[in-house]
C-alpha positions as CSV (number, residue, x, y, z in Angstrom):
1,M,112.8,103.6,108.3
2,E,113.9,103.8,104.7
3,A,113.7,101.1,102.1
4,V,116.7,100.4,100.0
5,K,117.7,97.7,97.5
6,C,120.8,95.6,97.6
7,Q,122.9,96.4,94.6
8,V,124.0,92.7,94.2
9,C,120.8,90.6,94.8
10,G,118.1,93.2,94.5
11,K,116.5,92.3,97.9
12,A,114.7,95.3,99.4
13,V,115.6,96.0,103.0
14,S,114.2,98.5,105.5
15,L,117.0,100.4,107.4
16,E,116.3,101.6,110.9
17,T,117.2,105.1,111.7
18,W,119.9,103.9,114.2
19,N,121.6,101.8,111.5
20,Q,125.0,102.8,110.4
21,E,123.9,102.3,106.7
22,Y,121.0,104.6,107.2
23,E,123.5,107.4,108.2
24,R,125.3,106.9,104.9
25,F,122.1,107.1,102.9
26,K,121.0,110.2,104.8
27,H,124.0,112.1,103.6
28,S,124.3,110.6,100.1
29,S,121.5,108.6,98.4
30,D,124.1,107.6,95.7
31,H,125.7,105.2,98.2
32,A,125.4,101.6,97.0
33,Y,123.9,99.3,99.6
34,I,125.0,95.7,99.8
35,C,123.1,93.5,102.2
36,P,125.0,91.5,104.9
37,N,124.5,88.2,103.0
38,C,126.0,89.5,99.8
39,E,128.7,91.3,101.6
40,A,129.8,88.1,103.4
41,R,129.7,86.2,100.1
42,I,131.8,88.8,98.4
43,R,134.3,88.8,101.2
44,V,134.6,85.0,101.1
45,D,135.1,85.0,97.3
46,A,137.7,87.7,97.5
47,Q,139.6,85.7,100.2
48,D,139.4,82.6,98.1
49,S,140.7,84.3,95.0
50,Q,143.7,85.5,97.1
51,G,144.5,82.0,98.1
52,R,143.5,82.2,101.8
């Protein structure tokens, strides 16, 4: 497991080695992690701003 921080809310999350996000971090530690909660909120905000 590797601990990463969400770039939006700052919450620390431990990624399991089988997680798709872990694979991204294994190859590039510069990858910005966004937790599922923030990702969903961003998606909803984007859809609302597009008038959906």
